[in-house]
Phi, psi and omega in degrees: 000132176274158177310320180303336183268010175261105183292139186289349172293342180274352185269133177236116175259123178256132179220170180153151181305155171303145184069019178268352183103009182297323183293313176295326177293315182299322183290319177296317180298321179295343179279355176291145184294340181261004188236134176242127169259166180291139189218150176055045185268340191064011177261158182300122179058020178057036183277131181296332180302333180275353189257353189234167181229022180277313182233155178290136177289165183304330184297332179285347177252020181104346179076205184302135178083354184228323198303326183297343179280346178267118183299339180289343180282343182264110185251139179225188184292346179270358181296137176295349180282348179286118178195158174292332175300314181288327175299317178291322181295319181295314179297326177295326183285322187277323189309320180291346181258006177253151168269101187286001178279348180267146191292330189239134183239119188257136173238120185242122170207133180310318184294352179298343179298338181250007186231019184294320180290327177296310181291332175291325179291334176281316186230086188302331182256015177291159179252153182231130173236118180251130183257122183241137181228156182312130182301331178289315179298319178298319182292318181295313183297317176301316182301310181297314186296310183292327176294325180290320188262348184206141173248012182290135184299335178296336179274354182286143174199140176286167177299319179298318181293326176290322174292323177294323178295320174306311182298318179303309182302315189280336168293322179295316179296320179296329175284332182278330189300328180288350177269359188259139181274328181225098181220145180222140177246131174249127176263124182310316183298316179296321184295321180292317187276329183227067189296319182299308185295319180286325178293327177300320176297321178293319178300316184296316181302315182268356183056052184269142173259136180093157184285153171262114184306137183240005187297341182274355180281133183218136181267355189308316188296328187292329183301319179299319179288327171301315178295316177303316178290318178303313181299332179294350176295334185283129177296338180275356182278134172302126183090000179301331181293335177298320180297310183302319176302313180298314178302319182288314184276327191235358188304316185291314186288323177304318180300327178296337177270002176091021183238148180244132177287346176267357181212105184276353191269346189237149166242131182237117182307132180286163181298143183306340185276348181287125188294336180278001181304129175265130178298142181272354184070000000 
């Protein structure tokens, strides 16, 4: 089968900032009998961004906690990279790692959060699923993750800077969503607390028959970040000043996205008048 014979309506692009839950969500989705994710790629988390040479991967813009700050990471339909040749080149890179006998083909990469309009220009009938998680949880998890895997100074960012990075990325996503034909938003907190209901919404969006297995989803990891954030209330706690800075600078805008700085476990839909509201698809 040639790349040209893969209809764009079969493509599902999953995106969301690093540490937002895109990997567990992508794996659960790929367990459905009609869905194939990229597999056996030898690339980090089997992400399609690492298998292709059409666009720069997020690491070239600073990687997790940084890439959304670089305007070049935000690709739209006006990008000079939009061409039929590049559309075919991406599919040629990903095709060997999909089970093409399955109707839906998933490509999951965090920078897809800033590339929806570009990918839609390449594949007009593709679907997009964006996974969103509380900005503080993402910041704390990114802080811990980058500290464990790298000591390079380029990877350093304060908690406040990581929360600001979340806001930059999600402002761009909020502005891009009205341009998309097929988009669905999954909030990580809802997925963990009500997996059956949230996966039913995904099934309805993609028109999948049969359940999406949810046994691999776990809430255990989030508790540690909730405790860490709670402990930062203490003025004597190292890093406590970062919590106060985040509360002072970003509390109101974070609330516009449906998140509360006193409760990392919940997503509450913002009022329709809130400009930052993200469509649920």
